[in-house]
Wavefront OBJ file of the C-alpha trace (Angstrom):
o trace
v 12.775 1.124 -13.542
v 12.420 -0.923 -16.695
v 11.894 -4.608 -17.413
v 10.596 -7.050 -19.903
v 6.957 -8.293 -19.803
v 8.769 -11.936 -19.302
v 10.464 -10.761 -16.235
v 7.577 -8.982 -14.611
v 5.646 -10.317 -11.641
v 1.746 -10.286 -12.355
v 0.475 -7.428 -10.407
v -3.031 -6.658 -8.820
v -4.065 -3.542 -6.945
v -6.601 -3.858 -4.140
v -8.584 -0.816 -3.480
v -7.724 0.410 -7.139
v -10.185 3.387 -7.192
v -8.915 4.926 -3.880
v -6.586 7.818 -3.284
v -3.498 5.762 -3.309
v -4.717 2.769 -5.290
v -5.845 4.819 -8.307
v -2.276 6.244 -8.614
v -0.669 2.980 -8.365
v -3.046 1.558 -10.939
v -2.227 4.486 -13.454
v 1.503 4.060 -12.805
v 1.419 0.389 -13.688
v -0.734 1.171 -16.536
v 1.554 4.021 -17.621
v 4.453 1.599 -17.793
v 2.559 -0.448 -20.176
v 2.205 -3.338 -18.055
v -0.968 -5.505 -17.377
v -2.657 -5.221 -13.955
v -5.699 -6.405 -12.288
v -7.865 -3.942 -10.345
v -9.462 -5.636 -7.399
v -12.617 -3.563 -6.216
v -15.943 -3.800 -5.075
v -17.530 -1.809 -7.840
v -15.506 -2.619 -11.101
v -17.596 -0.076 -13.103
v -15.771 2.640 -11.358
v -12.329 1.541 -12.640
v -10.986 3.849 -15.483
v -10.583 2.325 -18.779
v -6.744 2.153 -18.879
v -4.605 0.181 -21.295
v -3.841 -3.288 -19.694
v -6.191 -3.000 -16.642
v -8.710 -5.695 -16.014
v -11.190 -4.766 -13.134
v -12.465 -7.626 -10.934
v -15.113 -7.090 -8.562
v -14.514 -8.492 -5.015
v -14.934 -7.778 -1.418
v -11.647 -7.648 0.565
v -13.281 -9.021 3.686
v -14.297 -12.368 1.887
v -11.002 -14.482 2.053
v -12.216 -17.276 -0.395
v -13.524 -14.746 -3.045
v -10.205 -12.731 -2.819
v -7.841 -15.947 -2.960
v -9.903 -16.819 -6.034
v -9.446 -13.431 -7.665
v -5.694 -13.945 -6.973
v -5.187 -16.953 -8.845
v -3.123 -15.470 -11.758
v -1.308 -12.846 -9.500
v 2.210 -12.919 -7.983
v 2.158 -9.591 -6.215
v -0.835 -7.836 -4.558
v -0.498 -4.187 -3.772
v -3.023 -3.643 -1.094
v -4.227 0.051 -0.765
v -7.111 -1.101 1.167
v -8.647 1.757 3.118
v -12.278 1.992 4.363
v -11.956 5.794 4.591
v -10.327 8.148 7.366
v -13.905 9.242 8.269
v -15.262 5.587 9.023
v -15.845 5.579 12.857
v -15.086 1.645 12.952
v -11.990 1.953 10.716
v -9.406 0.257 13.104
v -11.847 -2.782 13.618
v -12.569 -2.789 9.777
v -8.786 -2.592 8.963
v -7.949 -5.488 11.284
v -10.829 -7.689 9.909
v -10.002 -6.833 6.360
v -6.341 -7.695 6.557
v -7.019 -10.902 8.526
v -8.953 -11.715 5.378
v -6.266 -10.474 2.945
v -3.496 -12.482 4.885
v -5.727 -15.568 4.586
v -6.361 -15.146 0.899
v -2.609 -14.234 0.038
v -1.413 -17.572 1.877
v -3.932 -19.496 -0.096
v -3.149 -18.104 -3.391
v 0.622 -17.904 -2.584
v 0.920 -14.244 -3.521
v 3.253 -11.746 -2.056
v 1.528 -8.814 -0.503
v 2.799 -5.130 -0.207
v 0.526 -3.301 2.097
v 0.119 0.553 2.332
v -0.086 1.834 5.937
v 0.310 5.091 7.577
v 2.957 7.361 9.043
v 1.774 7.096 12.610
v 3.892 3.912 13.542
v 7.086 5.574 12.339
v 9.733 6.675 14.909
v 10.563 10.417 15.511
v 12.902 9.301 18.327
v 14.133 5.914 19.641
v 11.062 4.096 20.735
v 8.888 7.242 20.259
v 6.328 6.983 17.293
v 4.558 9.739 15.389
v 1.327 8.396 16.866
v 2.692 8.978 20.366
v 2.629 12.835 19.864
v 0.030 14.767 21.720
v -0.170 16.819 18.725
v -1.432 13.940 16.524
v -4.761 14.712 15.069
v -7.310 12.971 16.916
v -9.467 12.212 13.833
v -6.763 10.277 12.385
v -5.890 8.319 15.426
v -8.149 5.131 14.827
v -7.027 4.801 11.417
v -3.322 5.304 12.337
v -3.763 2.713 15.144
v -5.453 0.270 12.677
v -2.443 0.628 10.155
v -0.105 0.063 13.181
v -2.077 -3.217 14.281
v -1.765 -4.271 10.412
v 2.037 -3.990 10.659
v 2.157 -5.899 13.865
v 0.067 -8.660 12.412
v 2.236 -8.799 9.556
v 5.502 -9.025 11.499
v 3.977 -11.841 13.260
v 2.987 -13.948 10.366
v 4.878 -16.995 9.049
v 4.435 -18.238 5.648
v 3.449 -14.989 4.093
v 5.874 -13.049 1.767
v 5.145 -9.320 2.612
v 6.335 -5.651 2.631
v 4.716 -2.571 4.392
v 5.021 0.970 3.354
v 4.584 3.587 5.671
v 4.275 6.982 3.687
v 5.738 10.286 5.039
v 3.571 12.520 7.221
v 2.081 14.383 4.275
v 0.874 12.916 1.013
v -1.135 14.781 -1.498
v -1.862 14.914 -5.332
v 1.145 16.432 -7.002
v 3.828 15.904 -9.741
v 5.328 12.630 -10.699
v 8.953 13.064 -10.454
v 9.983 9.363 -10.389
v 12.493 10.291 -7.455
v 12.216 9.441 -3.880
v 14.545 8.281 -0.857
v 13.833 5.219 1.136
v 14.303 4.610 4.825
v 13.222 2.119 7.578
v 11.349 2.624 10.629
v 12.117 6.420 11.142
v 10.130 9.440 9.759
v 11.975 10.973 6.854
v 12.273 14.584 5.960
v 12.681 16.214 2.568
v 15.103 19.036 1.824
v 12.948 21.536 2.983
v 12.385 20.087 6.408
v 8.917 18.759 5.423
v 7.919 14.930 5.688
v 6.092 14.788 2.363
v 5.792 12.853 -0.988
v 3.116 13.125 -3.924
v 0.939 10.509 -4.244
v 2.307 9.932 -7.682
v 5.641 9.378 -6.363
v 4.450 7.183 -3.690
v 2.696 5.038 -6.423
v 6.343 5.010 -8.090
v 7.899 3.542 -5.123
v 5.178 1.014 -4.580
v 5.454 -0.314 -8.167
v 9.133 -0.228 -8.146
v 9.063 -2.383 -4.818
v 6.597 -4.827 -6.409
v 9.436 -5.585 -9.030
v 12.503 -5.060 -7.038
v 11.534 -6.790 -3.794
v 14.110 -4.484 -1.979
v 12.394 -4.826 1.425
v 11.198 -8.524 2.041
v 9.142 -8.978 5.277
v 10.100 -5.405 6.279
v 8.582 -2.077 6.560
v 10.013 0.858 4.637
v 9.286 4.512 4.068
v 9.855 6.982 1.550
v 10.189 10.878 1.094
v 10.334 13.353 -1.704
v 13.562 14.299 -3.545
v 13.280 17.473 -5.055
l 1 2 3 4 5 6 7 8 9 10 11 12 13 14 15 16 17 18 19 20 21 22 23 24 25 26 27 28 29 30 31 32 33 34 35 36 37 38 39 40 41 42 43 44 45 46 47 48 49 50 51 52 53 54 55 56 57 58 59 60 61 62 63 64 65 66 67 68 69 70 71 72 73 74 75 76 77 78 79 80 81 82 83 84 85 86 87 88 89 90 91 92 93 94 95 96 97 98 99 100 101 102 103 104 105 106 107 108 109 110 111 112 113 114 115 116 117 118 119 120 121 122 123 124 125 126 127 128 129 130 131 132 133 134 135 136 137 138 139 140 141 142 143 144 145 146 147 148 149 150 151 152 153 154 155 156 157 158 159 160 161 162 163 164 165 166 167 168 169 170 171 172 173 174 175 176 177 178 179 180 181 182 183 184 185 186 187 188 189 190 191 192 193 194 195 196 197 198 199 200 201 202 203 204 205 206 207 208 209 210 211 212 213 214 215 216 217 218 219 220 221 222
């Protein structure tokens, strides 16, 4: 995707030093676009061209709204960590604050969720499978809660991205296939994408706005 600086939305990444957020930050910087990294520890943000690091607590709506004052689109890769025992409650609390801040600042939100709420059959979600790893269930339930909350919101411009079942560091190909509420599979039969191409999809959506007030998913094309 290409564009001029005049036509680009002003972007911010929440959780910009995390597994997904760091790739999103690098993708935006790699395109030569300015971006604000919103993190609790700005000293951990890499010194990339065009990146401005701002220290903020995602669970403080007033502080977050103030940090979003010059932003058009917030890509939220917020995740307290899959090993956090209270991850579901923390995610719900954090997104309540994020939504409040985004409404106050009139900012569009693109939230990164999980694959657990994608359907593998009509009315059957990945999370419903007895084979779903117990260790990941609280986080997946938290992400599903966030999607339900967004779907019930009014007065908020939002998009929710569910990745495929497997995401891992890899090669940036710049290619991916999109879908809606169903789990997608690559040509090799695996539901997968590299973190780098997941970041491409997120940044593309920030500019294209192809999925307003909807959930979408992606999968590798190679």
